All heavy atoms as TSV, in Angstrom:
chain	resi	resn	atom	element	x	y	z
A	1	MET	N	N	22.352	121.261	147.934
A	1	MET	CA	C	22.957	121.777	149.152
A	1	MET	C	C	24.404	121.322	149.146
A	1	MET	O	O	24.702	120.165	148.968
A	1	MET	CB	C	22.173	121.216	150.331
A	1	MET	CG	C	22.538	121.855	151.661
A	1	MET	SD	S	21.534	121.214	153.015
A	1	MET	CE	C	20.323	122.482	153.155
A	2	THR	N	N	25.283	122.237	149.443
A	2	THR	CA	C	26.705	121.921	149.474
A	2	THR	C	C	27.075	121.292	150.824
A	2	THR	O	O	26.320	121.316	151.784
A	2	THR	CB	C	27.523	123.171	149.283
A	2	THR	OG1	O	27.359	124.021	150.391
A	2	THR	CG2	C	27.177	123.894	148.002
A	3	ILE	N	N	28.262	120.757	150.881
A	3	ILE	CA	C	28.710	120.105	152.128
A	3	ILE	C	C	28.818	121.146	153.230
A	3	ILE	O	O	28.438	120.907	154.363
A	3	ILE	CB	C	30.035	119.405	151.897
A	3	ILE	CG1	C	29.793	118.177	151.001
A	3	ILE	CG2	C	30.684	118.944	153.243
A	3	ILE	CD1	C	31.071	117.456	150.610
A	4	ASN	N	N	29.319	122.320	152.888
A	4	ASN	CA	C	29.482	123.376	153.909
A	4	ASN	C	C	28.128	123.845	154.467
A	4	ASN	O	O	27.988	124.012	155.637
A	4	ASN	CB	C	30.248	124.580	153.400
A	4	ASN	CG	C	31.731	124.287	153.282
A	4	ASN	OD1	O	32.235	123.396	153.923
A	4	ASN	ND2	N	32.420	125.033	152.406
A	5	SER	N	N	27.133	123.998	153.588
A	5	SER	CA	C	25.798	124.466	154.054
A	5	SER	C	C	25.170	123.331	154.844
A	5	SER	O	O	24.499	123.603	155.861
A	5	SER	CB	C	24.977	124.901	152.907
A	5	SER	OG	O	24.670	123.848	152.027
A	6	THR	N	N	25.388	122.086	154.465
A	6	THR	CA	C	24.818	120.960	155.246
A	6	THR	C	C	25.458	120.919	156.636
A	6	THR	O	O	24.764	120.722	157.640
A	6	THR	CB	C	25.085	119.643	154.488
A	6	THR	OG1	O	24.512	119.700	153.235
A	6	THR	CG2	C	24.480	118.490	155.295
A	7	ARG	N	N	26.695	121.134	156.698
A	7	ARG	CA	C	27.434	121.106	157.959
A	7	ARG	C	C	26.938	122.269	158.855
A	7	ARG	O	O	26.728	122.052	160.051
A	7	ARG	CB	C	28.973	121.271	157.709
A	7	ARG	CG	C	29.748	121.212	158.999
A	7	ARG	CD	C	31.269	121.286	158.727
A	7	ARG	NE	N	31.658	120.175	157.884
A	7	ARG	CZ	C	32.631	120.216	156.974
A	7	ARG	NH1	N	33.318	121.310	156.841
A	7	ARG	NH2	N	32.922	119.160	156.264
A	8	GLN	N	N	26.666	123.459	158.305
A	8	GLN	CA	C	26.163	124.520	159.095
A	8	GLN	C	C	24.825	124.193	159.667
A	8	GLN	O	O	24.512	124.568	160.801
A	8	GLN	CB	C	26.112	125.790	158.228
A	8	GLN	CG	C	27.459	126.418	157.961
A	8	GLN	CD	C	27.351	127.601	157.006
A	8	GLN	OE1	O	26.324	127.771	156.361
A	8	GLN	NE2	N	28.370	128.351	156.998
A	9	VAL	N	N	23.988	123.555	158.885
A	9	VAL	CA	C	22.635	123.189	159.345
A	9	VAL	C	C	22.727	122.143	160.476
A	9	VAL	O	O	22.066	122.256	161.535
A	9	VAL	CB	C	21.754	122.638	158.218
A	9	VAL	CG1	C	20.444	122.048	158.721
A	9	VAL	CG2	C	21.430	123.748	157.223
A	10	LEU	N	N	23.565	121.159	160.296
A	10	LEU	CA	C	23.683	120.117	161.267
A	10	LEU	C	C	24.372	120.544	162.565
A	10	LEU	O	O	24.128	119.977	163.595
A	10	LEU	CB	C	24.470	118.894	160.660
A	10	LEU	CG	C	23.734	118.183	159.519
A	10	LEU	CD1	C	24.667	117.100	158.945
A	10	LEU	CD2	C	22.436	117.589	160.015
A	11	LEU	N	N	25.204	121.536	162.458
A	11	LEU	CA	C	25.971	122.048	163.606
A	11	LEU	C	C	25.383	123.311	164.241
A	11	LEU	O	O	26.105	123.984	164.994
A	11	LEU	CB	C	27.435	122.251	163.258
A	11	LEU	CG	C	28.185	120.958	162.786
A	11	LEU	CD1	C	29.633	121.306	162.353
A	11	LEU	CD2	C	28.174	119.903	163.866
A	12	ALA	N	N	24.156	123.623	163.914
A	12	ALA	CA	C	23.523	124.807	164.461
A	12	ALA	C	C	23.443	124.712	165.976
A	12	ALA	O	O	23.201	123.609	166.510
A	12	ALA	CB	C	22.125	124.992	163.860
A	13	SER	N	N	23.713	125.820	166.639
A	13	SER	CA	C	23.725	125.807	168.071
A	13	SER	C	C	22.303	125.803	168.618
A	13	SER	O	O	21.345	126.251	167.955
A	13	SER	CB	C	24.483	127.001	168.608
A	13	SER	OG	O	23.741	128.151	168.404
A	14	PRO	N	N	22.108	125.288	169.841
A	14	PRO	CA	C	20.792	125.361	170.472
A	14	PRO	C	C	20.252	126.786	170.620
A	14	PRO	O	O	19.098	127.026	170.460
A	14	PRO	CB	C	21.030	124.786	171.891
A	14	PRO	CG	C	22.240	123.897	171.730
A	14	PRO	CD	C	23.079	124.597	170.691
A	15	ARG	N	N	21.154	127.757	170.777
A	15	ARG	CA	C	20.734	129.164	170.881
A	15	ARG	C	C	20.083	129.621	169.569
A	15	ARG	O	O	19.093	130.278	169.571
A	15	ARG	CB	C	21.957	130.036	171.205
A	15	ARG	CG	C	21.625	131.477	171.211
A	15	ARG	CD	C	22.833	132.321	171.332
A	15	ARG	NE	N	22.864	132.907	172.666
A	15	ARG	CZ	C	23.886	133.537	173.178
A	15	ARG	NH1	N	24.995	133.672	172.457
A	15	ARG	NH2	N	23.833	134.065	174.339
A	16	GLN	N	N	20.709	129.231	168.455
A	16	GLN	CA	C	20.154	129.565	167.157
A	16	GLN	C	C	18.763	128.885	166.941
A	16	GLN	O	O	17.843	129.524	166.427
A	16	GLN	CB	C	21.122	129.179	166.004
A	16	GLN	CG	C	22.311	129.981	165.908
A	16	GLN	CD	C	23.309	129.403	164.899
A	16	GLN	OE1	O	23.412	128.205	164.731
A	16	GLN	NE2	N	24.013	130.268	164.173
A	17	ASP	N	N	18.702	127.649	167.381
A	17	ASP	CA	C	17.412	126.962	167.252
A	17	ASP	C	C	16.308	127.625	168.100
A	17	ASP	O	O	15.182	127.787	167.626
A	17	ASP	CB	C	17.571	125.476	167.703
A	17	ASP	CG	C	18.455	124.674	166.771
A	17	ASP	OD1	O	18.663	125.109	165.636
A	17	ASP	OD2	O	18.926	123.616	167.215
A	18	ARG	N	N	16.643	128.034	169.303
A	18	ARG	CA	C	15.651	128.722	170.167
A	18	ARG	C	C	15.267	130.046	169.542
A	18	ARG	O	O	14.068	130.388	169.580
A	18	ARG	CB	C	16.198	128.901	171.560
A	18	ARG	CG	C	16.201	127.673	172.425
A	18	ARG	CD	C	16.560	127.978	173.845
A	18	ARG	NE	N	17.846	128.648	174.070
A	18	ARG	CZ	C	19.010	127.967	174.231
A	18	ARG	NH1	N	19.000	126.675	174.294
A	18	ARG	NH2	N	20.087	128.641	174.400
A	19	SER	N	N	16.240	130.753	168.983
A	19	SER	CA	C	15.933	132.049	168.411
A	19	SER	C	C	15.007	131.874	167.204
A	19	SER	O	O	14.038	132.618	166.980
A	19	SER	CB	C	17.181	132.777	167.993
A	19	SER	OG	O	17.944	133.153	169.090
A	20	THR	N	N	15.271	130.843	166.378
A	20	THR	CA	C	14.430	130.546	165.212
A	20	THR	C	C	13.053	130.220	165.667
A	20	THR	O	O	12.032	130.720	165.101
A	20	THR	CB	C	15.036	129.384	164.395
A	20	THR	OG1	O	16.336	129.793	163.987
A	20	THR	CG2	C	14.183	129.105	163.191
A	21	ALA	N	N	12.900	129.405	166.668
A	21	ALA	CA	C	11.580	129.023	167.182
A	21	ALA	C	C	10.860	130.224	167.730
A	21	ALA	O	O	9.658	130.408	167.491
A	21	ALA	CB	C	11.705	127.961	168.254
A	22	LEU	N	N	11.520	131.079	168.477
A	22	LEU	CA	C	10.954	132.275	169.053
A	22	LEU	C	C	10.434	133.220	167.956
A	22	LEU	O	O	9.302	133.733	167.992
A	22	LEU	CB	C	11.945	133.020	169.941
A	22	LEU	CG	C	11.505	134.335	170.459
A	22	LEU	CD1	C	10.226	134.196	171.384
A	22	LEU	CD2	C	12.604	135.052	171.230
A	23	PHE	N	N	11.261	133.437	166.926
A	23	PHE	CA	C	10.815	134.384	165.840
A	23	PHE	C	C	9.702	133.768	165.026
A	23	PHE	O	O	8.818	134.514	164.542
A	23	PHE	CB	C	12.019	134.767	164.995
A	23	PHE	CG	C	12.966	135.710	165.665
A	23	PHE	CD1	C	14.338	135.438	165.710
A	23	PHE	CD2	C	12.487	136.876	166.244
A	23	PHE	CE1	C	15.168	136.341	166.332
A	23	PHE	CE2	C	13.335	137.752	166.854
A	23	PHE	CZ	C	14.702	137.505	166.891
A	24	THR	N	N	9.680	132.478	164.877
A	24	THR	CA	C	8.556	131.837	164.178
A	24	THR	C	C	7.238	132.036	164.982
A	24	THR	O	O	6.224	132.352	164.399
A	24	THR	CB	C	8.866	130.342	163.934
A	24	THR	OG1	O	10.050	130.223	163.176
A	24	THR	CG2	C	7.726	129.681	163.236
A	25	LEU	N	N	7.314	131.761	166.270
A	25	LEU	CA	C	6.128	132.007	167.114
A	25	LEU	C	C	5.730	133.452	167.078
A	25	LEU	O	O	4.527	133.756	166.987
A	25	LEU	CB	C	6.407	131.521	168.514
A	25	LEU	CG	C	6.349	130.051	168.823
A	25	LEU	CD1	C	6.812	129.806	170.257
A	25	LEU	CD2	C	4.928	129.546	168.633
A	26	ALA	N	N	6.694	134.348	167.222
A	26	ALA	CA	C	6.374	135.787	167.251
A	26	ALA	C	C	5.721	136.244	165.974
A	26	ALA	O	O	4.857	137.137	165.992
A	26	ALA	CB	C	7.613	136.557	167.527
A	27	ALA	N	N	6.046	135.629	164.862
A	27	ALA	CA	C	5.412	136.026	163.564
A	27	ALA	C	C	4.011	135.495	163.442
A	27	ALA	O	O	3.205	136.043	162.677
A	27	ALA	CB	C	6.288	135.585	162.390
A	28	GLU	N	N	3.671	134.459	164.227
A	28	GLU	CA	C	2.403	133.788	164.000
A	28	GLU	C	C	1.391	133.997	165.129
A	28	GLU	O	O	0.186	133.737	164.958
A	28	GLU	CB	C	2.623	132.254	163.866
A	28	GLU	CG	C	3.401	131.941	162.598
A	28	GLU	CD	C	3.634	130.498	162.399
A	28	GLU	OE1	O	3.094	129.703	163.199
A	28	GLU	OE2	O	4.394	130.153	161.513
A	29	LEU	N	N	1.812	134.525	166.281
A	29	LEU	CA	C	0.928	134.691	167.416
A	29	LEU	C	C	0.828	136.182	167.827
A	29	LEU	O	O	1.803	136.929	167.736
A	29	LEU	CB	C	1.415	133.926	168.645
A	29	LEU	CG	C	1.492	132.381	168.543
A	29	LEU	CD1	C	2.109	131.835	169.795
A	29	LEU	CD2	C	0.065	131.856	168.406
A	30	PRO	N	N	-0.344	136.597	168.321
A	30	PRO	CA	C	-0.427	137.938	168.880
A	30	PRO	C	C	0.496	138.054	170.109
A	30	PRO	O	O	0.762	137.070	170.806
A	30	PRO	CB	C	-1.869	138.058	169.292
A	30	PRO	CG	C	-2.621	137.016	168.486
A	30	PRO	CD	C	-1.613	135.896	168.274
A	31	ALA	N	N	0.961	139.256	170.377
A	31	ALA	CA	C	1.905	139.496	171.462
A	31	ALA	C	C	1.379	139.054	172.817
A	31	ALA	O	O	2.098	138.461	173.664
A	31	ALA	CB	C	2.302	140.937	171.525
A	32	ALA	N	N	0.072	139.277	173.052
A	32	ALA	CA	C	-0.506	138.900	174.364
A	32	ALA	C	C	-0.439	137.413	174.574
A	32	ALA	O	O	-0.095	136.935	175.689
A	32	ALA	CB	C	-1.937	139.394	174.429
A	33	ILE	N	N	-0.690	136.668	173.536
A	33	ILE	CA	C	-0.659	135.167	173.674
A	33	ILE	C	C	0.770	134.721	173.822
A	33	ILE	O	O	1.106	133.859	174.601
A	33	ILE	CB	C	-1.356	134.505	172.500
A	33	ILE	CG1	C	-2.864	134.837	172.529
A	33	ILE	CG2	C	-1.116	133.010	172.471
A	33	ILE	CD1	C	-3.636	134.409	171.338
A	34	LEU	N	N	1.655	135.291	173.017
A	34	LEU	CA	C	3.080	134.944	173.043
A	34	LEU	C	C	3.640	135.223	174.469
A	34	LEU	O	O	4.352	134.342	175.000
A	34	LEU	CB	C	3.850	135.744	171.984
A	34	LEU	CG	C	5.350	135.435	171.867
A	34	LEU	CD1	C	5.534	134.014	171.324
A	34	LEU	CD2	C	6.011	136.452	170.950
A	35	ALA	N	N	3.307	136.352	175.015
A	35	ALA	CA	C	3.793	136.664	176.376
A	35	ALA	C	C	3.328	135.681	177.405
A	35	ALA	O	O	4.092	135.230	178.255
A	35	ALA	CB	C	3.360	138.092	176.735
A	36	ARG	N	N	2.048	135.311	177.329
A	36	ARG	CA	C	1.492	134.401	178.313
A	36	ARG	C	C	2.099	133.008	178.183
A	36	ARG	O	O	2.474	132.345	179.151
A	36	ARG	CB	C	-0.006	134.335	178.206
A	36	ARG	CG	C	-0.579	133.367	179.215
A	36	ARG	CD	C	-2.021	133.560	179.371
A	36	ARG	NE	N	-2.221	134.698	180.284
A	36	ARG	CZ	C	-3.291	134.816	181.064
A	36	ARG	NH1	N	-4.224	133.867	181.042
A	36	ARG	NH2	N	-3.438	135.829	181.814
A	37	VAL	N	N	2.192	132.560	176.937
A	37	VAL	CA	C	2.690	131.209	176.678
A	37	VAL	C	C	4.165	131.028	177.118
A	37	VAL	O	O	4.569	130.065	177.717
A	37	VAL	CB	C	2.512	130.816	175.175
A	37	VAL	CG1	C	3.312	129.575	174.841
A	37	VAL	CG2	C	1.091	130.648	174.837
A	38	LEU	N	N	4.963	132.072	176.794
A	38	LEU	CA	C	6.381	132.011	177.124
A	38	LEU	C	C	6.719	132.522	178.546
A	38	LEU	O	O	7.865	132.375	178.933
A	38	LEU	CB	C	7.177	132.759	176.076
A	38	LEU	CG	C	7.075	132.268	174.618
A	38	LEU	CD1	C	7.913	133.180	173.708
A	38	LEU	CD2	C	7.525	130.808	174.571
A	39	GLY	N	N	5.743	133.208	179.139
A	39	GLY	CA	C	6.023	133.777	180.490
A	39	GLY	C	C	6.985	134.939	180.448
A	39	GLY	O	O	7.750	135.140	181.345
A	40	VAL	N	N	6.854	135.766	179.381
A	40	VAL	CA	C	7.686	136.949	179.274
A	40	VAL	C	C	6.790	138.181	179.367
A	40	VAL	O	O	5.566	138.095	179.241
A	40	VAL	CB	C	8.487	136.996	177.950
A	40	VAL	CG1	C	9.437	135.849	177.878
A	40	VAL	CG2	C	7.582	136.984	176.744
A	41	HIS	N	N	7.389	139.340	179.579
A	41	HIS	CA	C	6.670	140.584	179.651
A	41	HIS	C	C	6.072	140.937	178.292
A	41	HIS	O	O	6.684	140.573	177.262
A	41	HIS	CB	C	7.568	141.696	180.127
A	41	HIS	CG	C	6.865	142.944	180.521
A	41	HIS	ND1	N	6.493	143.877	179.590
A	41	HIS	CD2	C	6.412	143.372	181.714
A	41	HIS	CE1	C	5.862	144.900	180.199
A	41	HIS	NE2	N	5.784	144.594	181.495
A	42	ILE	N	N	4.964	141.596	178.267
A	42	ILE	CA	C	4.274	141.912	177.022
A	42	ILE	C	C	5.182	142.740	176.081
A	42	ILE	O	O	5.207	142.524	174.869
A	42	ILE	CB	C	2.920	142.624	177.223
A	42	ILE	CG1	C	2.155	142.795	175.962
A	42	ILE	CG2	C	3.129	143.939	177.900
A	42	ILE	CD1	C	1.580	141.553	175.388
A	43	GLN	N	N	6.000	143.619	176.675
A	43	GLN	CA	C	6.876	144.427	175.794
A	43	GLN	C	C	7.995	143.587	175.160
A	43	GLN	O	O	8.383	143.836	174.018
A	43	GLN	CB	C	7.533	145.566	176.659
A	43	GLN	CG	C	6.534	146.626	177.019
A	43	GLN	CD	C	5.922	147.302	175.852
A	43	GLN	OE1	O	6.504	147.511	174.778
A	43	GLN	NE2	N	4.639	147.646	175.991
A	44	VAL	N	N	8.418	142.543	175.820
A	44	VAL	CA	C	9.386	141.634	175.224
A	44	VAL	C	C	8.773	140.922	174.023
A	44	VAL	O	O	9.349	140.766	172.928
A	44	VAL	CB	C	9.909	140.600	176.246
A	44	VAL	CG1	C	10.786	139.519	175.610
A	44	VAL	CG2	C	10.645	141.311	177.375
A	45	ALA	N	N	7.473	140.465	174.192
A	45	ALA	CA	C	6.748	139.824	173.120
A	45	ALA	C	C	6.569	140.780	171.915
A	45	ALA	O	O	6.722	140.375	170.788
A	45	ALA	CB	C	5.447	139.302	173.619
A	46	VAL	N	N	6.259	142.024	172.228
A	46	VAL	CA	C	6.069	143.032	171.143
A	46	VAL	C	C	7.386	143.257	170.377
A	46	VAL	O	O	7.401	143.310	169.197
A	46	VAL	CB	C	5.517	144.356	171.727
A	46	VAL	CG1	C	5.567	145.432	170.679
A	46	VAL	CG2	C	4.111	144.123	172.204
A	47	GLN	N	N	8.469	143.321	171.129
A	47	GLN	CA	C	9.759	143.509	170.508
A	47	GLN	C	C	10.124	142.291	169.614
A	47	GLN	O	O	10.667	142.504	168.497
A	47	GLN	CB	C	10.853	143.745	171.546
A	47	GLN	CG	C	10.772	145.082	172.180
A	47	GLN	CD	C	11.737	145.194	173.382
A	47	GLN	OE1	O	12.312	144.219	173.842
A	47	GLN	NE2	N	11.921	146.423	173.824
A	48	CYS	N	N	9.816	141.107	170.108
A	48	CYS	CA	C	10.105	139.927	169.272
A	48	CYS	C	C	9.237	139.949	168.004
A	48	CYS	O	O	9.721	139.562	166.930
A	48	CYS	CB	C	9.785	138.665	170.069
A	48	CYS	SG	S	10.979	138.354	171.387
A	49	GLN	N	N	8.004	140.388	168.138
A	49	GLN	CA	C	7.127	140.459	166.984
A	49	GLN	C	C	7.691	141.423	165.945
A	49	GLN	O	O	7.687	141.135	164.762
A	49	GLN	CB	C	5.730	140.883	167.366
A	49	GLN	CG	C	4.858	139.750	167.711
A	49	GLN	CD	C	3.419	140.224	167.763
A	49	GLN	OE1	O	3.110	141.332	168.103
A	49	GLN	NE2	N	2.519	139.317	167.420
A	50	LYS	N	N	8.053	142.595	166.410
A	50	LYS	CA	C	8.609	143.597	165.512
A	50	LYS	C	C	9.864	143.086	164.799
A	50	LYS	O	O	10.063	143.338	163.618
A	50	LYS	CB	C	8.847	144.895	166.226
A	50	LYS	CG	C	7.561	145.632	166.585
A	50	LYS	CD	C	7.836	146.938	167.317
A	50	LYS	CE	C	6.533	147.615	167.652
A	50	LYS	NZ	N	6.712	148.836	168.431
A	51	ALA	N	N	10.689	142.409	165.565
A	51	ALA	CA	C	11.944	141.910	164.995
A	51	ALA	C	C	11.677	140.785	163.941
A	51	ALA	O	O	12.416	140.652	162.974
A	51	ALA	CB	C	12.844	141.354	166.071
A	52	SER	N	N	10.577	140.072	164.151
A	52	SER	CA	C	10.277	138.995	163.177
A	52	SER	C	C	9.302	139.423	162.138
A	52	SER	O	O	8.847	138.612	161.289
A	52	SER	CB	C	9.695	137.783	163.932
A	52	SER	OG	O	8.422	138.135	164.482
A	53	ALA	N	N	8.924	140.703	162.145
A	53	ALA	CA	C	7.987	141.305	161.149
A	53	ALA	C	C	6.594	140.632	161.223
A	53	ALA	O	O	5.926	140.564	160.197
A	53	ALA	CB	C	8.563	141.204	159.739
A	54	GLY	N	N	6.201	140.259	162.380
A	54	GLY	CA	C	4.861	139.727	162.580
A	54	GLY	C	C	3.994	140.679	163.327
A	54	GLY	O	O	3.688	140.504	164.474
A	55	ASP	N	N	3.621	141.772	162.695
A	55	ASP	CA	C	2.873	142.847	163.361
A	55	ASP	C	C	1.420	142.574	163.300
A	55	ASP	O	O	0.798	142.492	162.221
A	55	ASP	CB	C	3.195	144.217	162.673
A	55	ASP	CG	C	2.586	145.351	163.381
A	55	ASP	OD1	O	2.034	145.132	164.498
A	55	ASP	OD2	O	2.632	146.485	162.907
A	56	TRP	N	N	0.808	142.340	164.443
A	56	TRP	CA	C	-0.612	141.991	164.544
A	56	TRP	C	C	-1.485	143.221	164.773
A	56	TRP	O	O	-2.687	143.114	164.953
A	56	TRP	CB	C	-0.844	141.010	165.669
A	56	TRP	CG	C	-0.461	139.600	165.342
A	56	TRP	CD1	C	0.815	139.088	165.290
A	56	TRP	CD2	C	-1.330	138.571	164.932
A	56	TRP	NE1	N	0.786	137.805	164.942
A	56	TRP	CE2	C	-0.543	137.418	164.703
A	56	TRP	CE3	C	-2.660	138.456	164.785
A	56	TRP	CZ2	C	-1.030	136.209	164.297
A	56	TRP	CZ3	C	-3.214	137.254	164.379
A	56	TRP	CH2	C	-2.381	136.146	164.155
A	57	ALA	N	N	-0.908	144.412	164.741
A	57	ALA	CA	C	-1.666	145.631	165.015
A	57	ALA	C	C	-2.805	145.811	164.011
A	57	ALA	O	O	-3.946	146.211	164.400
A	57	ALA	CB	C	-0.774	146.834	164.995
A	58	SER	N	N	-2.536	145.585	162.702
A	58	SER	CA	C	-3.592	145.801	161.710
A	58	SER	C	C	-4.718	144.726	161.932
A	58	SER	O	O	-5.864	145.044	161.755
A	58	SER	CB	C	-3.043	145.715	160.320
A	58	SER	OG	O	-2.428	144.467	160.087
A	59	TYR	N	N	-4.368	143.551	162.279
A	59	TYR	CA	C	-5.361	142.506	162.507
A	59	TYR	C	C	-6.237	142.919	163.720
A	59	TYR	O	O	-7.476	142.835	163.649
A	59	TYR	CB	C	-4.693	141.154	162.797
A	59	TYR	CG	C	-5.662	140.098	163.289
A	59	TYR	CD1	C	-6.484	139.469	162.365
A	59	TYR	CD2	C	-5.747	139.777	164.601
A	59	TYR	CE1	C	-7.389	138.478	162.795
A	59	TYR	CE2	C	-6.611	138.808	165.035
A	59	TYR	CZ	C	-7.473	138.163	164.156
A	59	TYR	OH	O	-8.344	137.190	164.569
A	60	ALA	N	N	-5.629	143.333	164.832
A	60	ALA	CA	C	-6.360	143.772	165.978
A	60	ALA	C	C	-7.298	144.924	165.629
A	60	ALA	O	O	-8.471	145.007	166.084
A	60	ALA	CB	C	-5.416	144.132	167.094
A	61	ALA	N	N	-6.829	145.869	164.819
A	61	ALA	CA	C	-7.671	146.979	164.427
A	61	ALA	C	C	-8.881	146.526	163.574
A	61	ALA	O	O	-9.970	147.003	163.777
A	61	ALA	CB	C	-6.823	147.983	163.641
A	62	ASP	N	N	-8.658	145.612	162.677
A	62	ASP	CA	C	-9.740	145.078	161.863
A	62	ASP	C	C	-10.785	144.344	162.728
A	62	ASP	O	O	-11.976	144.508	162.547
A	62	ASP	CB	C	-9.225	144.095	160.794
A	62	ASP	CG	C	-8.485	144.775	159.695
A	62	ASP	OD1	O	-8.655	146.017	159.525
A	62	ASP	OD2	O	-7.726	144.088	158.982
A	63	VAL	N	N	-10.343	143.569	163.682
A	63	VAL	CA	C	-11.255	142.814	164.547
A	63	VAL	C	C	-12.084	143.826	165.390
A	63	VAL	O	O	-13.277	143.589	165.536
A	63	VAL	CB	C	-10.485	141.856	165.446
A	63	VAL	CG1	C	-11.374	141.264	166.550
A	63	VAL	CG2	C	-9.875	140.747	164.616
A	64	SER	N	N	-11.437	144.885	165.854
A	64	SER	CA	C	-12.176	145.802	166.700
A	64	SER	C	C	-13.249	146.566	165.946
A	64	SER	O	O	-14.213	147.065	166.549
A	64	SER	CB	C	-11.207	146.826	167.328
A	64	SER	OG	O	-10.682	147.713	166.361
A	65	ARG	N	N	-13.128	146.639	164.614
A	65	ARG	CA	C	-14.128	147.361	163.816
A	65	ARG	C	C	-15.232	146.459	163.291
A	65	ARG	O	O	-16.154	146.939	162.680
A	65	ARG	CB	C	-13.413	148.046	162.618
A	65	ARG	CG	C	-12.597	149.247	163.023
A	65	ARG	CD	C	-12.166	150.019	161.790
A	65	ARG	NE	N	-11.109	149.351	161.092
A	65	ARG	CZ	C	-9.816	149.567	161.267
A	65	ARG	NH1	N	-9.388	150.516	162.094
A	65	ARG	NH2	N	-8.899	148.915	160.598
A	66	ARG	N	N	-15.116	145.175	163.525
A	66	ARG	CA	C	-16.151	144.253	163.047
A	66	ARG	C	C	-17.505	144.502	163.748
A	66	ARG	O	O	-17.547	144.791	164.934
A	66	ARG	CB	C	-15.764	142.784	163.277
A	66	ARG	CG	C	-14.622	142.354	162.401
A	66	ARG	CD	C	-14.341	140.899	162.656
A	66	ARG	NE	N	-13.127	140.520	161.924
A	66	ARG	CZ	C	-12.483	139.375	162.159
A	66	ARG	NH1	N	-12.901	138.540	163.085
A	66	ARG	NH2	N	-11.408	139.098	161.445
A	67	VAL	N	N	-18.523	144.346	162.955
A	67	VAL	CA	C	-19.920	144.454	163.505
A	67	VAL	C	C	-20.470	143.041	163.639
A	67	VAL	O	O	-20.405	142.269	162.665
A	67	VAL	CB	C	-20.812	145.320	162.586
A	67	VAL	CG1	C	-22.229	145.333	163.122
A	67	VAL	CG2	C	-20.195	146.705	162.377
A	68	PRO	N	N	-20.936	142.657	164.822
A	68	PRO	CA	C	-21.514	141.351	164.973
A	68	PRO	C	C	-22.637	141.111	164.015
A	68	PRO	O	O	-23.414	142.022	163.673
A	68	PRO	CB	C	-22.003	141.350	166.427
A	68	PRO	CG	C	-21.241	142.401	167.126
A	68	PRO	CD	C	-20.937	143.434	166.088
A	69	GLU	N	N	-22.760	139.874	163.556
A	69	GLU	CA	C	-23.784	139.552	162.547
A	69	GLU	C	C	-25.215	139.740	163.039
A	69	GLU	O	O	-26.114	140.061	162.256
A	69	GLU	CB	C	-23.618	138.117	162.092
A	69	GLU	CG	C	-22.384	137.904	161.292
A	69	GLU	CD	C	-22.237	136.469	160.834
A	69	GLU	OE1	O	-23.232	135.751	160.828
A	69	GLU	OE2	O	-21.131	136.059	160.489
A	70	ASN	N	N	-25.499	139.630	164.319
A	70	ASN	CA	C	-26.851	139.679	164.832
A	70	ASN	C	C	-27.297	141.143	165.069
A	70	ASN	O	O	-28.369	141.383	165.594
A	70	ASN	CB	C	-27.000	138.893	166.093
A	70	ASN	CG	C	-26.036	139.326	167.200
A	70	ASN	OD1	O	-25.251	140.238	166.994
A	70	ASN	ND2	N	-26.148	138.685	168.355
A	71	GLN	N	N	-26.514	142.125	164.741
A	71	GLN	CA	C	-26.943	143.545	164.940
A	71	GLN	C	C	-27.430	144.136	163.651
A	71	GLN	O	O	-27.022	143.923	162.615
A	71	GLN	CB	C	-25.799	144.380	165.496
A	71	GLN	CG	C	-25.543	144.021	166.906
A	71	GLN	CD	C	-24.485	144.981	167.501
A	71	GLN	OE1	O	-23.833	145.749	166.835
A	71	GLN	NE2	N	-24.295	144.869	168.808
Protein backbone atom coordinates (compact mmCIF):
# COMPACT_ATOMS: atom_id res chain seq x y z
CA MET A 1 0.00 0.00 0.00
CA THR A 2 1.40 3.38 -0.96
CA ILE A 3 1.46 6.41 1.28
CA ASN A 4 -1.23 8.12 -0.79
CA SER A 5 -3.59 5.14 -0.66
CA THR A 6 -2.99 4.78 3.09
CA ARG A 7 -3.78 8.45 3.56
CA GLN A 8 -7.01 8.08 1.58
CA VAL A 9 -8.10 5.17 3.76
CA LEU A 10 -7.27 6.98 6.99
CA LEU A 11 -8.92 10.21 5.90
CA ALA A 12 -12.15 8.67 4.59
CA SER A 13 -15.14 10.79 5.47
CA PRO A 14 -17.93 9.55 7.74
CA ARG A 15 -20.29 9.84 4.76
CA GLN A 16 -18.17 7.37 2.78
CA ASP A 17 -18.09 5.02 5.77
CA ARG A 18 -21.88 5.14 6.12
CA SER A 19 -22.34 4.52 2.41
CA THR A 20 -19.99 1.56 2.53
CA ALA A 21 -21.83 0.10 5.51
CA LEU A 22 -25.21 0.65 3.85
CA PHE A 23 -24.16 -1.04 0.61
CA THR A 24 -22.64 -3.94 2.51
CA LEU A 25 -25.87 -4.47 4.43
CA ALA A 26 -27.94 -4.06 1.26
CA ALA A 27 -25.94 -6.78 -0.46
CA GLU A 28 -26.41 -9.20 2.43
CA LEU A 29 -29.98 -8.62 3.68
CA PRO A 30 -33.37 -8.89 2.01
CA ALA A 31 -34.96 -5.49 1.34
CA ALA A 32 -37.79 -6.03 3.83
CA ILE A 33 -35.36 -6.64 6.68
CA LEU A 34 -33.07 -3.81 5.59
CA ALA A 35 -36.02 -1.38 5.52
CA ARG A 36 -37.21 -2.39 8.98
CA VAL A 37 -33.75 -2.35 10.58
CA LEU A 38 -32.82 1.03 9.13
CA GLY A 39 -36.28 2.57 9.37
CA VAL A 40 -36.42 3.45 5.67
CA HIS A 41 -39.15 2.91 3.08
CA ILE A 42 -39.07 -0.47 1.33
CA GLN A 43 -38.43 1.21 -2.04
CA VAL A 44 -35.34 2.91 -0.63
CA ALA A 45 -34.08 -0.47 0.57
CA VAL A 46 -34.76 -2.02 -2.86
CA GLN A 47 -32.87 0.81 -4.58
CA CYS A 48 -29.92 0.32 -2.22
CA GLN A 49 -29.94 -3.39 -2.99
CA LYS A 50 -29.94 -2.82 -6.73
CA ALA A 51 -27.11 -0.31 -6.42
CA SER A 52 -25.05 -2.78 -4.40
CA ALA A 53 -25.90 -5.70 -6.72
CA GLY A 54 -27.48 -7.64 -3.87
CA ASP A 55 -30.64 -8.82 -5.62
CA TRP A 56 -32.62 -11.20 -3.41
CA ALA A 57 -35.41 -11.73 -5.96
CA SER A 58 -34.07 -15.09 -7.15
CA TYR A 59 -33.66 -16.28 -3.55
CA ALA A 60 -37.22 -15.28 -2.70
CA ALA A 61 -38.49 -17.08 -5.81
CA ASP A 62 -36.60 -20.25 -4.86
CA VAL A 63 -37.96 -20.19 -1.32
CA SER A 64 -41.52 -19.73 -2.54
CA ARG A 65 -41.21 -22.86 -4.72
CA ARG A 66 -39.92 -25.10 -1.94
CA VAL A 67 -42.08 -28.02 -0.90
CA PRO A 68 -42.16 -28.72 2.85
CA GLU A 69 -40.51 -32.02 3.78
CA ASN A 70 -43.59 -33.38 5.54
CA GLN A 71 -45.78 -33.28 2.41
